[in-house]
C-alpha positions as CSV (number, residue, x, y, z in Angstrom):
1,M,0.0,0.0,0.0
2,R,1.3,3.5,-0.9
3,Y,0.5,6.6,1.0
4,A,0.4,10.1,-0.6
5,D,2.1,12.9,1.3
6,S,-1.2,14.7,1.6
7,L,-2.6,12.1,4.1
8,P,-3.7,13.7,7.4
9,E,-2.9,12.3,10.8
10,A,-6.5,12.0,12.1
11,L,-8.4,8.8,11.2
12,Y,-12.2,8.8,11.6
13,S,-15.0,6.3,11.6
14,A,-17.5,6.2,8.8
15,D,-20.2,7.7,11.0
16,S,-17.9,10.6,11.9
17,V,-17.1,11.3,8.3
18,R,-20.8,11.3,7.3
19,A,-21.4,13.7,10.2
20,M,-18.6,16.0,9.0
21,D,-20.3,16.0,5.5
22,R,-23.6,17.0,7.1
23,Y,-21.8,19.7,9.1
24,L,-20.4,21.3,5.9
25,I,-23.8,21.3,4.3
26,E,-26.0,22.3,7.3
27,E,-23.7,24.5,9.3
28,Q,-21.3,25.9,6.8
29,G,-23.9,26.4,4.1
30,I,-22.1,24.4,1.4
31,D,-24.5,23.1,-1.2
32,G,-24.5,19.3,-1.2
33,F,-24.4,19.1,-5.0
34,D,-21.4,21.6,-5.1
35,L,-19.7,19.3,-2.6
36,M,-20.4,16.3,-4.9
37,Q,-19.0,18.2,-7.9
38,A,-15.9,19.1,-5.9
39,A,-15.4,15.4,-5.1
40,A,-15.9,14.4,-8.7
41,R,-13.4,17.0,-9.9
42,A,-10.8,15.8,-7.3
43,G,-11.4,12.2,-8.3
44,F,-11.1,13.0,-12.0
45,R,-7.9,15.0,-11.4
46,Q,-6.3,12.1,-9.6
47,L,-7.5,9.8,-12.3
48,R,-5.7,11.8,-15.0
49,K,-2.6,12.2,-12.8
50,H,-2.3,8.5,-12.2
51,W,-3.2,7.4,-15.7
52,S,-1.9,10.2,-18.0
53,S,-2.6,8.3,-21.2
54,L,-6.2,7.4,-20.4
55,G,-8.2,6.6,-23.4
56,S,-11.4,4.8,-22.2
57,L,-13.2,4.7,-18.9
58,L,-16.0,2.5,-17.5
59,V,-17.8,4.0,-14.4
60,L,-19.8,1.6,-12.2
61,C,-22.4,3.6,-10.3
62,G,-24.5,2.8,-7.2
63,A,-27.1,4.9,-5.5
64,G,-26.4,7.7,-3.1
65,N,-23.5,10.1,-3.1
66,N,-21.0,7.5,-4.1
67,G,-22.9,6.8,-7.3
68,G,-23.4,10.5,-7.8
69,D,-19.6,11.1,-7.7
70,G,-19.3,8.4,-10.4
71,Y,-21.8,10.0,-12.7
72,L,-20.0,13.4,-12.4
73,I,-16.6,11.8,-13.0
74,A,-18.0,10.4,-16.2
75,A,-19.4,13.8,-17.2
76,N,-15.9,15.3,-16.6
77,A,-14.3,12.6,-18.8
78,Q,-16.9,13.1,-21.6
79,R,-16.2,16.9,-21.7
80,L,-12.5,16.2,-22.2
81,G,-13.1,13.8,-25.1
82,I,-12.3,10.6,-23.2
83,Y,-14.4,7.6,-24.2
84,V,-16.6,6.9,-21.2
85,E,-19.5,4.7,-20.3
86,C,-21.6,4.3,-17.1
87,V,-23.2,1.2,-15.8
88,A,-26.1,1.9,-13.4
89,V,-25.7,-1.0,-10.9
90,A,-28.3,0.6,-8.7
91,P,-31.4,1.3,-10.9
92,S,-31.4,5.0,-12.0
93,S,-35.2,5.1,-11.2
94,K,-34.3,4.9,-7.5
95,L,-31.9,7.8,-7.5
96,T,-33.0,10.9,-5.5
97,G,-31.5,14.2,-4.4
98,D,-28.0,15.1,-5.4
99,A,-27.3,11.6,-6.9
100,L,-30.3,12.1,-9.3
101,R,-28.9,15.6,-10.2
102,A,-25.5,14.0,-11.0
103,F,-27.2,11.3,-13.1
104,E,-29.1,14.1,-15.1
105,A,-25.8,16.0,-15.5
106,A,-24.1,12.9,-17.0
107,K,-27.1,12.5,-19.4
108,T,-26.8,16.2,-20.4
109,E,-23.2,15.5,-21.3
110,S,-24.4,12.6,-23.5
111,V,-22.6,10.0,-21.4
112,P,-23.8,6.5,-22.4
113,I,-25.5,4.9,-19.4
114,T,-26.6,1.3,-19.3
115,E,-28.8,-0.3,-16.6
116,I,-27.3,-3.4,-15.1
117,S,-30.6,-5.2,-15.7
118,D,-30.2,-4.7,-19.4
119,L,-26.6,-6.0,-19.5
120,A,-25.9,-9.7,-19.8
121,E,-23.0,-11.0,-17.8
122,R,-20.9,-11.6,-20.9
123,L,-21.4,-8.0,-22.1
124,L,-20.4,-6.6,-18.7
125,Q,-17.2,-8.6,-18.8
126,E,-16.5,-7.3,-22.3
127,K,-17.0,-3.7,-21.2
128,L,-14.7,-4.3,-18.2
129,L,-12.0,-5.8,-20.3
130,A,-12.2,-3.1,-22.9
131,S,-11.6,-0.3,-20.5
132,D,-8.3,1.3,-19.7
133,V,-9.5,2.1,-16.2
134,I,-12.6,1.1,-14.2
135,V,-14.1,3.6,-11.7
136,D,-15.7,2.0,-8.6
137,A,-18.5,4.3,-7.5
138,L,-20.7,1.4,-6.3
139,L,-21.0,1.4,-2.5
140,G,-20.1,4.2,0.0
141,T,-19.4,4.4,3.7
142,G,-23.0,3.8,4.7
143,V,-23.0,0.2,3.6
144,I,-22.1,-2.4,6.3
145,G,-21.7,-6.1,5.8
146,A,-21.3,-8.2,2.7
147,P,-22.5,-6.6,-0.6
148,L,-25.7,-8.0,-1.9
149,A,-26.8,-8.8,-5.5
150,P,-26.2,-7.4,-8.0
151,F,-23.3,-5.5,-6.3
152,A,-21.5,-8.7,-5.2
153,E,-21.6,-10.2,-8.7
154,V,-20.3,-6.9,-10.3
155,I,-17.5,-6.7,-7.7
156,R,-16.5,-10.2,-8.5
157,A,-16.5,-9.4,-12.3
158,V,-14.4,-6.3,-11.7
159,N,-11.7,-8.3,-9.8
160,Q,-11.7,-11.1,-12.5
161,A,-11.2,-8.5,-15.2
162,K,-7.9,-7.5,-13.6
163,R,-8.1,-4.0,-15.0
164,P,-6.8,-0.9,-13.1
165,V,-9.4,0.5,-10.7
166,L,-10.0,3.9,-9.2
167,A,-12.1,3.6,-6.0
168,V,-14.2,6.6,-5.2
169,D,-13.9,7.3,-1.4
170,L,-13.2,3.6,-0.6
171,P,-13.2,0.2,-2.4
172,S,-16.7,-1.1,-2.5
173,G,-17.2,-3.9,0.1
174,L,-14.7,-2.5,2.6
175,D,-15.9,-1.4,6.0
176,A,-14.7,2.2,6.3
177,S,-14.5,2.1,10.0
178,T,-12.7,-1.2,10.7
179,G,-11.1,-2.3,7.5
180,A,-13.0,-5.6,7.6
181,A,-14.6,-7.1,4.5
182,A,-17.5,-9.5,5.1
183,G,-17.8,-10.4,1.4
184,N,-16.6,-9.4,-2.0
185,V,-14.5,-6.2,-2.0
186,V,-13.0,-4.3,-5.0
187,Q,-9.3,-4.5,-5.5
188,A,-8.3,-1.0,-6.4
189,E,-5.0,0.5,-7.6
190,L,-5.9,4.0,-6.5
191,T,-8.3,5.2,-3.8
192,V,-9.3,8.8,-3.6
193,T,-11.0,9.5,-0.3
194,F,-12.8,12.7,0.8
195,I,-13.7,14.9,3.8
196,G,-12.0,12.8,6.5
197,A,-9.5,9.9,6.3
198,K,-11.4,6.7,7.1
199,A,-9.6,4.4,9.6
200,G,-10.6,1.2,7.7
201,L,-8.5,2.2,4.7
202,Y,-5.3,1.8,6.7
203,T,-5.7,-1.4,8.7
204,G,-7.3,-4.9,8.2
205,M,-8.1,-5.5,4.6
206,G,-7.7,-1.8,3.7
207,P,-4.0,-1.9,2.9
208,A,-4.6,-5.0,0.6
209,V,-7.4,-3.5,-1.5
210,C,-6.9,0.3,-1.5
211,G,-3.7,0.5,-3.5
212,E,-2.4,4.1,-3.3
213,V,-4.5,6.3,-1.1
214,V,-4.9,10.0,-1.8
215,F,-6.9,12.3,0.5
216,E,-8.9,15.2,-0.9
217,P,-10.4,17.3,2.0
218,L,-12.9,19.2,-0.3
219,A,-13.2,21.9,2.4
220,T,-10.8,24.3,4.1
221,H,-9.6,23.8,7.7
222,E,-11.6,26.8,8.8
223,Q,-14.8,25.3,7.3
224,I,-14.4,21.9,9.1
225,N,-12.7,23.2,12.3
226,G,-16.0,23.8,14.2
227,C,-17.2,20.2,13.7
228,S,-17.1,18.3,17.0
229,E,-16.4,14.8,15.6
230,Q,-13.4,13.2,17.1
231,P,-10.9,10.8,15.4
232,V,-10.8,7.1,16.4
233,A,-7.1,6.7,15.7
234,R,-3.9,8.6,14.6
235,L,-1.9,7.7,11.5
236,A,1.9,7.7,12.0
237,R,4.8,7.5,9.6
238,W,8.5,7.3,10.3
239,R,9.0,10.9,9.4
240,D,6.5,11.8,12.2
241,C,8.7,10.2,14.8
242,K,11.8,12.4,14.3
243,A,10.8,15.0,16.9
244,G,11.5,12.4,19.6
245,F,15.2,12.1,18.6
246,L,18.1,14.4,19.2
247,P,21.7,14.2,17.7
248,R,24.2,12.3,19.8
249,P,26.7,14.6,21.5
250,L,30.3,14.4,20.6
251,N,31.2,13.1,24.0
252,A,28.6,10.3,23.9
253,H,29.4,6.9,25.4
254,K,27.7,3.6,25.2
255,G,26.1,3.9,28.7
256,R,23.9,6.8,27.4
257,F,22.1,4.7,24.9
258,G,20.7,1.8,26.8
259,H,21.7,-1.8,27.6
260,V,19.3,-4.2,26.0
261,L,19.0,-7.8,27.2
262,I,17.5,-10.3,24.7
263,V,16.2,-13.5,26.3
264,A,15.5,-15.8,23.4
265,G,16.3,-18.9,21.4
266,D,15.3,-22.4,22.7
267,F,16.3,-25.5,20.7
268,G,15.4,-25.1,17.0
269,F,14.9,-21.4,17.3
270,G,18.4,-20.0,17.9
271,G,18.2,-17.6,15.0
272,A,15.3,-15.7,16.6
273,G,17.5,-14.4,19.4
274,I,20.4,-13.7,17.1
275,M,18.2,-11.6,14.7
276,A,16.7,-9.7,17.7
277,A,20.1,-8.9,19.1
278,E,21.5,-7.8,15.7
279,A,18.4,-5.6,15.2
280,A,18.9,-4.0,18.6
281,S,22.5,-3.2,17.7
282,R,21.5,-1.6,14.4
283,A,18.8,0.4,16.1
284,G,21.3,2.2,18.2
285,A,21.5,0.4,21.5
286,G,24.6,1.2,23.5
287,L,25.0,-2.4,24.7
288,V,23.3,-5.6,23.7
289,S,23.4,-8.9,25.7
290,L,21.8,-12.2,24.5
291,A,20.8,-14.9,26.9
292,T,20.2,-18.1,24.9
293,R,20.7,-21.8,24.9
294,P,24.5,-22.6,25.3
295,E,24.3,-24.5,22.0
296,H,23.7,-21.2,20.2
297,V,26.5,-19.1,21.7
298,T,29.0,-19.8,18.9
299,A,26.6,-19.0,16.1
300,A,25.6,-15.8,17.8
301,L,29.2,-14.7,18.3
302,V,30.0,-15.4,14.7
303,R,27.1,-13.4,13.4
304,C,27.2,-10.6,16.0
305,P,30.6,-10.3,17.6
306,N,29.5,-7.0,19.2
307,V,26.9,-8.7,21.2
308,M,27.6,-10.1,24.7
309,V,26.3,-13.7,24.5
310,R,25.7,-15.8,27.5
311,G,24.5,-19.5,27.4
312,V,21.9,-20.1,30.1
313,V,20.3,-23.3,31.3
314,H,18.3,-22.3,34.4
315,G,16.2,-19.2,35.0
316,S,18.3,-18.3,38.0
317,E,21.2,-17.5,35.7
318,L,19.3,-14.5,34.4
319,T,19.3,-12.6,37.7
320,T,22.6,-10.8,37.2
321,L,22.0,-10.2,33.5
322,I,18.6,-8.6,34.3
323,E,20.2,-6.4,37.0
324,Q,22.7,-5.1,34.5
325,A,20.2,-4.3,31.7
326,D,18.0,-1.3,31.2
327,V,15.5,-3.0,28.9
328,I,14.6,-6.7,28.5
329,V,13.3,-8.4,25.3
330,C,11.8,-11.8,26.0
331,G,9.9,-14.2,23.8
332,P,11.6,-14.7,20.3
333,G,12.1,-18.4,20.0
334,I,11.7,-19.3,23.7
335,G,9.2,-22.0,22.9
336,K,6.8,-23.5,25.4
337,S,9.2,-25.9,27.1
338,A,10.2,-25.7,30.8
339,W,13.3,-23.7,29.7
340,G,11.3,-20.9,28.1
341,Q,8.8,-20.7,31.0
342,Q,11.7,-20.4,33.5
343,M,13.2,-17.6,31.5
344,L,9.8,-15.8,31.2
345,Q,9.1,-16.1,34.9
346,Q,12.4,-14.4,35.7
347,V,11.8,-11.6,33.3
348,L,8.3,-11.0,34.6
349,R,9.6,-10.6,38.2
350,S,11.6,-7.6,37.0
351,T,10.1,-4.1,37.1
352,K,12.4,-2.9,34.2
353,P,10.8,-2.1,30.9
354,R,10.2,-5.3,28.9
355,V,9.2,-6.3,25.4
356,L,7.2,-9.5,25.4
357,D,6.8,-11.3,22.1
358,A,6.0,-14.6,20.5
359,D,5.7,-17.6,22.9
360,A,6.0,-15.2,25.9
361,L,2.6,-14.0,24.9
362,N,1.3,-17.6,24.4
363,V,2.4,-18.5,27.9
364,M,0.8,-15.3,29.3
365,A,-2.5,-16.2,27.5
366,T,-2.9,-19.1,29.9
367,R,-3.1,-16.5,32.7
368,A,-0.3,-18.4,34.4
369,A,1.8,-15.2,34.6
370,I,0.5,-11.7,34.6
371,P,3.1,-8.9,34.0
372,F,3.4,-5.7,35.9
373,G,5.4,-2.5,35.3
374,Q,6.3,-1.0,31.9
375,H,6.0,-3.4,29.0
376,V,5.2,-3.7,25.3
377,L,3.2,-6.7,24.1
378,T,3.6,-7.5,20.4
379,P,1.0,-10.1,19.4
380,H,0.2,-11.1,15.8
381,P,-3.5,-11.8,15.2
382,G,-3.2,-15.5,16.2
383,E,-1.6,-14.6,19.5
384,A,-4.1,-11.8,20.0
385,S,-6.9,-14.3,19.6
386,R,-5.5,-16.5,22.3
387,M,-5.0,-13.6,24.6
388,L,-8.6,-12.5,24.1
389,G,-10.2,-16.0,23.9
390,C,-11.7,-15.3,20.6
391,S,-11.1,-16.2,16.9
392,V,-8.6,-14.6,14.6
393,A,-11.5,-13.5,12.4
394,E,-13.0,-11.6,15.4
395,V,-9.6,-9.9,15.9
396,E,-9.4,-8.9,12.3
397,A,-13.0,-7.7,12.2
398,D,-11.9,-4.7,14.2
399,R,-8.2,-4.4,14.9
400,L,-8.5,-1.1,16.7
401,V,-10.9,-2.5,19.2
402,A,-8.9,-5.8,19.6
403,A,-5.7,-3.9,20.4
404,Q,-7.5,-1.7,23.0
405,K,-9.1,-4.8,24.6
406,I,-5.7,-6.5,25.0
407,Q,-4.3,-3.3,26.5
408,R,-7.2,-3.0,29.0
409,I,-6.6,-6.6,30.2
410,W,-2.8,-6.7,30.2
411,G,-1.8,-3.1,30.6
412,G,1.3,-1.5,29.1
413,V,1.5,-0.8,25.4
414,V,0.1,-3.2,22.8
415,L,1.4,-3.5,19.3
416,L,-0.9,-5.6,17.2
417,K,1.0,-6.8,14.2
418,G,-0.4,-7.4,10.7
419,A,-1.5,-5.2,7.8
420,G,-2.1,-1.8,9.3
421,T,-0.1,-2.2,12.6
422,V,-2.2,-0.9,15.5
423,I,-0.6,0.5,18.8
424,A,-2.8,1.0,21.9
425,T,-1.4,2.7,24.9
426,G,-4.5,3.2,27.0
427,S,-3.9,6.9,27.7
428,E,-4.2,8.1,24.1
429,M,-6.1,7.2,21.0
430,P,-4.8,4.2,19.0
431,V,-2.0,4.7,16.5
432,V,-2.0,3.1,13.0
433,I,1.4,2.7,11.5
434,A,1.8,3.5,7.8
435,G,4.0,1.3,5.6
436,G,4.9,-2.4,5.2
437,N,4.5,-4.8,2.3
438,P,3.9,-8.5,1.6
439,G,7.6,-9.3,1.6
440,M,7.5,-8.9,5.4
441,A,5.1,-11.8,5.8
442,T,7.9,-14.3,6.7
443,G,9.2,-15.9,9.8
444,G,11.6,-13.7,11.8
445,M,10.3,-10.3,11.0
446,G,8.7,-10.0,14.5
447,D,12.1,-10.9,16.0
448,V,13.7,-8.0,14.3
449,L,10.9,-5.7,15.5
450,S,11.4,-6.9,19.1
451,G,15.1,-6.1,19.0
452,M,14.4,-2.6,17.6
453,L,11.8,-2.0,20.3
454,G,14.2,-2.9,23.0
455,A,16.8,-0.5,21.5
456,F,14.4,2.4,21.1
457,I,13.0,2.0,24.6
458,G,16.6,2.0,26.0
459,Q,17.2,5.3,24.3
460,L,14.0,7.2,24.8
461,N,12.1,8.3,27.9
462,D,8.6,7.4,26.6
463,I,7.7,3.8,26.0
464,G,4.7,4.8,23.8
465,L,6.8,7.0,21.6
466,S,9.5,4.3,21.4
467,T,6.9,1.7,20.2
468,V,5.5,4.0,17.5
469,A,9.0,4.9,16.4
470,A,10.3,1.4,16.3
471,A,7.2,0.1,14.4
472,S,7.5,2.9,11.9
473,A,11.2,2.5,11.3
474,H,10.7,-1.3,10.9
475,L,8.1,-0.9,8.2
476,T,10.0,1.8,6.4
477,A,13.1,-0.4,6.4
478,G,11.0,-3.2,5.1
479,D,9.7,-1.1,2.3
480,K,13.3,-0.1,1.3
481,A,14.3,-3.7,1.3
482,A,11.3,-4.5,-1.0
483,E,12.4,-1.8,-3.4
484,R,15.8,-3.5,-3.8
485,L,14.7,-7.1,-3.7
486,G,11.0,-7.5,-4.4
487,Y,8.7,-9.4,-2.1
488,M,9.4,-13.0,-2.7
489,A,13.1,-12.9,-1.9
490,M,13.0,-10.7,1.3
491,L,14.5,-12.0,4.5
492,P,14.3,-10.4,8.0
493,T,18.0,-9.7,7.9
494,D,17.4,-7.6,4.8
495,V,15.3,-5.3,7.0
496,I,18.2,-5.1,9.5
497,N,20.5,-4.2,6.6
498,D,18.3,-1.4,5.4
499,L,17.7,0.1,8.8
500,P,20.9,2.2,8.9
501,F,19.8,3.9,5.7
502,V,16.4,4.7,7.2
503,L,18.0,6.3,10.3
504,K,20.6,8.1,8.2
505,E,18.2,9.5,5.6
506,T,16.0,11.0,8.2
507,D,18.9,12.6,10.0
508,V,18.2,10.6,13.1
509,I,21.7,10.1,14.3
510,G,21.0,10.1,18.0
511,V,18.5,10.1,20.8
512,R,17.4,12.0,23.8
513,N,18.8,10.1,26.8
514,H,20.7,11.3,29.8
515,R,21.5,8.0,31.4
516,E,25.1,7.8,32.6
517,E,27.3,4.8,33.0
518,E,27.5,3.6,36.6
């Protein structure tokens, strides 16, 4: 998923965006049809910008404002001599208000309009395949649940045609508030969204179906400022995290940048701890220690000679290591054996900041051990479902709510991994992290993130800011790796290799931290 620079920070529910639309019309005196025309012009402008050699266009129109936007986009295309056709998937006889005015405007411009009831399935497929671009103006933010006939069949035909799609406001079939998709959903290459940024475009199924997202406000800040609607989340990118970092002073020493202890790597999972330790080193930690199975010590030293590696057999051997550390990362590759549980119990007894990942979360899900103090929990949807006692589908149905539920139960900061990473702190609105790609869907990426989290927490004074910054830098480095390597060949170590360039390019060469060596 690509994000345009124009994207705002505030993310809203579908209900809030509709309320904002009503506010502009009822309180600010903006004519509803004028607002629809502005949306159509903005959508058409982005259409021409994205597909500069556009020759033919097929616009699929529903009822309501979304369909009205589609008819006006078609009218704009017709005026510029682009070959355009509309398919009325919602019967034009049922159009009312501004949508009906838009339909009449398209007819005035002599746009060919065909009712879906008059179009055989084969002919619809031919029209789809013959178009340079398809405009999805089928279903707006007011539709919840799986699309019904004939919309479901049209959406399926659009996806089968594999032609480029511009989605108006959001891909039809996607829940604008949650990012869930209960049925068929349009796969768009470009989504132009209006009035307020919808949270569902950036998490859940949103990143998979929206393509590039462009935001068009349609109103000035002054016009919308008086509206009382509150966002449900905040969108964060790596560039937004720079304010928390300061250059390292010339007299800096390793004691000022945190000592991270990684507790990881049972039999068969030695690489998890090694990758976490290497990632912590690359993310700027002053010192990194790795407590792992003795059998993994040699491999760890060969890979990361800068890391202090200790082979441990019993949990009691962690006591001194924990005392020396500023931050503890526990979970990558610890497994569910007695060894891993011993290690976790020792970590949970400490009041130092902790990052708990992977099987540490699975053990916690049994309620056998409840953490206290400052901690970051990093579940993927499967782990989240076990922590909440629900299905993965229920977690993915509303990722914002799921992250907040985990935070209320377990405290600390919760980082729910997956497409559209969600961070819940309890004290502020959830944060959705921009970035990431399918190449990161491979074993070990979470271990890299855990190491980075430990390093950032060791360098910053704010565990919430550290979590947002680490997640953002992780996804940005992953996107850089994908640019070089593509998706299929990416490895977690490629993200580690690109991390220095992310930090360097953004001028983040140091951190705010005044810890002195003892």
